[in-house]
N, CA and C of each residue as an Amber inpcrd file, in Angstrom:
protein
   321
  84.0540000 107.5950000  45.1750000  82.6320000 107.5610000  45.3760000
  82.2100000 106.2790000  46.0600000  83.0590000 105.2570000  46.0610000
  82.6910000 103.9620000  46.5980000  82.3510000 103.9930000  48.0770000
  83.1960000 104.5760000  48.9130000  82.9890000 104.5650000  50.3500000
  81.9120000 105.5610000  50.7570000  81.8870000 106.7100000  50.1120000
  80.9150000 107.7390000  50.4510000  79.4930000 107.2750000  50.1260000
  79.3470000 106.5360000  49.0830000  78.0210000 106.1060000  48.6620000
  77.4410000 105.0910000  49.6320000  78.2800000 104.2920000  50.2820000
  77.7860000 103.2410000  51.1680000  77.3720000 103.7710000  52.5400000
  77.9830000 104.8580000  53.0180000  77.6390000 105.3720000  54.3370000
  76.3540000 106.1580000  54.2590000  75.6020000 106.1000000  55.3340000
  74.3420000 106.8310000  55.3750000  74.6270000 108.3120000  55.5490000
  73.6200000 109.1170000  55.2840000  73.7800000 110.5450000  55.4670000
  74.0380000 110.8340000  56.9420000  74.9800000 111.7080000  57.2090000
  75.2900000 112.0580000  58.5950000  76.1190000 111.0020000  59.2920000
  76.8480000 110.1800000  58.5590000  77.6460000 109.1030000  59.1420000
  78.7400000 109.6120000  60.0540000  79.3880000 110.7060000  59.6760000
  80.4620000 111.2590000  60.5010000  79.9170000 111.8110000  61.8070000
  78.7750000 112.4480000  61.7600000  78.2150000 113.0030000  62.9890000
  77.7450000 111.8810000  63.9150000  77.3290000 110.7540000  63.3550000
  76.9240000 109.6130000  64.1870000  78.1280000 109.0640000  64.9430000
  79.2910000 109.0220000  64.2710000  80.5030000 108.5560000  64.9450000
  80.8490000 109.4790000  66.1050000  80.7080000 110.7630000  65.8830000
  81.0050000 111.7370000  66.9310000  80.0460000 111.5630000  68.0980000
  78.7760000 111.3860000  67.8020000  77.7740000 111.2120000  68.8620000
  78.0450000 109.9260000  69.6310000  78.3630000 108.8400000  68.9130000
  78.6700000 107.5770000  69.5930000  79.8930000 107.7230000  70.4890000
  80.9180000 108.4100000  69.9910000  82.1370000 108.6070000  70.7790000
  81.8320000 109.4030000  72.0380000  81.0720000 110.4780000  71.9000000
  80.7100000 111.2820000  73.0710000  79.8560000 110.4830000  74.0500000
  78.9430000 109.6640000  73.5410000  78.1090000 108.8370000  74.4140000
  78.9630000 107.8190000  75.1690000  79.9440000 107.2550000  74.4870000
  80.8360000 106.2950000  75.1370000  81.6500000 106.9730000  76.2400000
  82.1620000 108.1750000  75.9520000  82.9260000 108.9160000  76.9620000
  82.0460000 109.2270000  78.1620000  80.8140000 109.6440000  77.9110000
  79.8810000 109.9450000  78.9970000  79.5730000 108.6940000  79.8130000
  79.3610000 107.5660000  79.1510000  79.0490000 106.3200000  79.8580000
  80.2150000 105.8740000  80.7310000  81.4350000 105.9950000  80.2170000
  82.6110000 105.6130000  81.0000000  82.7700000 106.5540000  82.1870000
  82.5230000 107.8320000  81.9770000  82.6390000 108.7990000  83.0680000
  81.6250000 108.5720000  84.1650000  80.4210000 108.1670000  83.7860000
  79.3680000 107.9320000  84.7810000  79.5470000 106.5790000  85.4560000
  79.8700000 105.5530000  84.6890000  79.9610000 104.1970000  85.2400000
  81.3200000 103.9020000  85.8480000  82.3300000 104.6980000  85.5470000
  83.6890000 104.4230000  86.0210000  83.8380000 104.3560000  87.5260000
  83.4970000 105.4180000  88.2700000  83.7100000 105.3910000  89.7220000
  83.0060000 104.2500000  90.4500000  81.7310000 103.9360000  90.1430000
  81.1200000 102.7980000  90.8460000  81.8010000 101.4640000  90.5320000
  82.2670000 101.2930000  89.2870000  82.9460000 100.0440000  88.9450000
  84.2630000  99.9210000  89.6890000  84.9980000 101.0100000  89.7730000
  86.2750000 100.9810000  90.4890000  86.0320000 100.6960000  91.9570000
  85.0110000 101.3230000  92.5310000  84.7200000 101.1040000  93.9470000
  84.2610000  99.6660000  94.1840000  83.5310000  99.0830000  93.2370000
  83.0840000  97.7010000  93.4000000  84.2660000  96.7450000  93.3730000
  85.2840000  97.0470000  92.5770000  86.4520000  96.1750000  92.5060000
  87.3840000  96.3900000  93.6860000  87.5700000  97.6260000  94.0970000
  88.5460000  97.9310000  95.1350000  87.9420000  97.9450000  96.5260000
  86.6440000  97.9420000  96.6340000  86.0210000  98.0070000  97.9460000
  85.7060000  99.4440000  98.2990000  85.0560000  99.6370000  99.4230000
  84.6840000 100.9940000  99.8150000  85.9180000 101.8060000 100.1900000
  85.8090000 103.1170000 100.1390000  86.9560000 103.9360000 100.5170000
  87.3060000 103.7180000 101.9860000  88.5810000 103.8560000 102.3410000
  88.9760000 103.6150000 103.7280000  88.3460000 104.6360000 104.6670000
  88.0300000 104.1820000 105.8490000  87.4500000 105.0680000 106.8500000
  88.4640000 105.2990000 107.9480000  88.2770000 106.3690000 108.6690000
  89.1610000 106.6580000 109.7910000  88.7680000 105.7550000 110.9550000
  89.6970000 104.9000000 111.3630000  89.4170000 103.9960000 112.4750000
  89.9050000 104.6100000 113.7680000  89.1560000 104.3980000 114.7990000
  89.6040000 104.8270000 116.1160000  90.5190000 103.7510000 116.6590000
  91.4570000 104.1020000 117.5100000  92.3850000 103.0970000 118.0520000
  91.6810000 101.9440000 118.7570000  90.5090000 102.2050000 119.3190000
  89.8000000 101.1310000 120.0330000  89.2280000 100.0980000 119.0680000
  88.9380000 100.5260000 117.8290000  88.3300000  99.6180000 116.8630000
  89.3350000  98.6610000 116.2400000  90.6130000  99.0420000 116.2370000
  91.6260000  98.1930000 115.6130000  91.9300000  96.9930000 116.4940000
  92.1820000  95.8340000 115.8850000  92.5590000  94.6740000 116.7020000
  93.9480000  94.8740000 117.2980000  94.1840000  94.2570000 118.4200000
  95.4840000  94.3720000 119.0720000  96.5140000  93.5800000 118.2840000
  97.7760000  94.0150000 118.3860000  98.8450000  93.2980000 117.7050000
  99.0290000  91.9440000 118.3680000  99.2330000  90.9490000 117.5430000
  99.4740000  89.6090000 118.0760000 100.9550000  89.4090000 118.2980000
 101.2850000  88.6830000 119.3320000 102.6820000  88.3600000 119.5840000
 103.0150000  87.0540000 118.8800000 104.2750000  86.9310000 118.5110000
 104.7330000  85.6970000 117.8810000 104.7940000  84.5880000 118.9160000
 104.6440000  83.3490000 118.4840000 104.8150000  82.2350000 119.4180000
 106.2580000  82.1980000 119.9260000 106.5030000  81.5890000 121.0810000
 107.8510000  81.5740000 121.6590000 108.9110000  81.0080000 120.7130000
 108.5650000  79.9630000 119.9470000 109.5470000  79.3690000 119.0280000
 109.9660000  80.3860000 117.9680000 108.9920000  81.1200000 117.4490000
 109.2920000  82.1120000 116.4170000 110.1050000  83.2670000 117.0010000
 109.7960000  83.6530000 118.2370000 110.5660000  84.7210000 118.8820000
 112.0210000  84.3010000 119.0590000 112.2390000  83.0510000 119.4760000
 113.6030000  82.5470000 119.6560000 114.3500000  82.5160000 118.3250000
 113.6730000  82.0380000 117.2840000 114.2860000  81.9880000 115.9570000
 114.6600000  83.3920000 115.4840000 113.7510000  84.3320000 115.6570000
 114.0100000  85.7090000 115.2490000 115.1800000  86.2990000 116.0260000
 115.2280000  86.0370000 117.3140000 116.3200000  86.5450000 118.1490000
 117.6560000  85.9510000 117.7050000 117.6660000  84.6390000 117.4280000
 118.8940000  83.9770000 116.9840000 119.3630000  84.5390000 115.6360000
 118.4230000  84.7530000 114.7180000 118.7820000  85.3070000 113.4120000
 119.3510000  86.7150000 113.5450000 118.7650000  87.5140000 114.4310000
 119.2920000  88.8660000 114.6470000 120.7070000  88.8240000 115.2030000
 120.9500000  87.9160000 116.1470000 122.2900000  87.7860000 116.7220000
 123.2980000  87.3410000 115.6630000 122.8890000  86.3990000 114.7970000
 123.7750000  85.9490000 113.7220000 124.0930000  87.0990000 112.7660000
 123.0730000  87.8660000 112.4110000 123.2920000  89.0000000 111.5110000
 124.2060000  90.0350000 112.1590000 124.0210000  90.2730000 113.4440000
 124.8740000  91.2280000 114.1500000 126.3260000  90.7570000 114.1360000
 126.5350000  89.4460000 114.3790000 127.8960000  88.8960000 114.3810000
 128.5200000  88.9870000 112.9860000 127.7520000  88.6610000 111.9540000
 128.2680000  88.7540000 110.5830000 128.6040000  90.1970000 110.2170000
 127.7540000  91.1280000 110.6250000 128.0060000  92.5360000 110.3380000
 129.2890000  93.0020000 111.0270000 129.4680000  92.5760000 112.2830000
 130.6670000  92.9590000 113.0330000 131.9210000  92.3860000 112.3710000
 131.8500000  91.1060000 111.9650000 132.9910000  90.4620000 111.3040000
 133.3220000  91.1840000 109.9940000 132.3080000  91.4970000 109.2300000
 132.4990000  92.1850000 107.9530000 133.1480000  93.5530000 108.1700000
 132.6830000  94.2820000 109.1770000 133.2550000  95.6040000 109.4520000
 134.7210000  95.4860000 109.8620000 135.0670000  94.4710000 110.6430000
 136.4590000  94.2670000 111.0520000 137.3350000  93.9460000 109.8450000
 136.8430000  93.0940000 108.9450000 137.6080000  92.7620000 107.7450000
 137.8290000  94.0000000 106.8770000 136.8040000  94.8040000 106.7190000
 136.9470000  96.0190000 105.9090000 137.9270000  96.9900000 106.5470000
 137.8580000  97.1000000 107.8790000 138.7820000  97.9930000 108.5830000
 140.2220000  97.5270000 108.3850000 140.4400000  96.2000000 108.4770000
 141.7900000  95.6590000 108.2920000 142.2890000  95.9210000 106.8700000
 141.4320000  95.7450000 105.8860000 141.8340000  96.0050000 104.5020000
 142.1510000  97.4830000 104.2830000 141.3450000  98.3640000 104.8710000
 141.6220000  99.7980000 104.7330000 142.9530000 100.1660000 105.3760000
 143.2240000  99.6000000 106.5550000 144.4970000  99.8830000 107.2280000
 145.6750000  99.3870000 106.3970000 145.5280000  98.1850000 105.8350000
 146.5960000  97.6220000 105.0050000 146.8520000  98.5200000 103.7930000
 145.7940000  98.9540000 103.1440000 145.9250000  99.8290000 101.9850000
 146.5600000 101.1590000 102.3840000 146.1530000 101.6910000 103.5210000
 146.7160000 102.9580000 104.0050000 148.2150000 102.8230000 104.2720000
 148.6150000 101.7170000 104.8760000 150.0350000 101.4870000 105.1630000
 150.8340000 101.3390000 103.8710000 150.2750000 100.6270000 102.8970000
 150.9660000 100.4600000 101.6190000 151.1560000 101.8050000 100.9280000
 150.1680000 102.6580000 101.0130000 150.2840000 103.9750000 100.3810000
 151.3380000 104.8240000 101.0860000 151.3870000 104.7060000 102.4150000
 152.3870000 105.4800000 103.1590000 153.8030000 105.0050000 102.8450000
 153.9820000 103.7120000 102.6400000 155.3060000 103.1520000 102.3600000
 155.7180000 103.4030000 100.9160000 154.7790000 103.7840000 100.0900000
 155.1020000 104.0730000  98.7000000 155.1440000 102.8340000  97.8320000
 154.6130000 101.7280000  98.2960000 154.5830000 100.5160000  97.4810000
 153.5540000 100.6880000  96.3730000 153.8470000 100.1770000  95.1870000
 152.8410000 100.2600000  94.1200000 151.6600000  99.3520000  94.4760000
 150.4940000  99.7250000  94.0660000 149.3340000  98.8790000  94.3660000
 149.4750000  97.5090000  93.7120000 148.8820000  96.5120000  94.3230000
 148.9580000  95.1490000  93.7950000 148.2700000  95.0900000  92.4380000
 148.7430000  94.1710000  91.5960000 148.1530000  94.0290000  90.2690000
 146.7250000  93.5020000  90.4070000 145.8760000  93.8210000  89.4530000
 144.4770000  93.3860000  89.5440000 144.3230000  91.8710000  89.6340000
 145.2680000  91.1000000  89.0490000 145.1510000  89.6440000  89.1000000
 145.3380000  89.1330000  90.5250000 146.1350000  89.8310000  91.3060000
 146.4370000  89.3610000  92.6550000 145.4460000  89.8850000  93.6920000
 144.7310000  90.9280000  93.3480000 143.7700000  91.4740000  94.3050000
 142.5620000  90.5610000  94.3820000 142.0800000  90.3800000  95.5880000
 140.8640000  89.5840000  95.7580000 139.8020000  90.4630000  96.3860000
 138.5930000  90.1610000  96.0760000 137.4890000  90.9640000  96.5950000
 137.0970000  90.5410000  97.9460000
């Protein structure tokens, strides 16, 4: 009787009404709040409205070109090493040699 006596008449229905009012308020206020935080929805831009792409300064272009060449050389070297290892393994299998022990194999 302790808890029931303290609540007003219709206390459960008030909770339900408050919950429904809160859901309604979130549903109504939600989209404008999200739009205010995220900005307006994106619009379809015409190609003329978009700014032109900027080119990198010459120093940056040279650096980028040098890095690409270095990566290409490293990739080529890596592929050659892998090819050599595959050939070595293939030859060992053809000769019937047992595979090297895990302690002696290097990655």
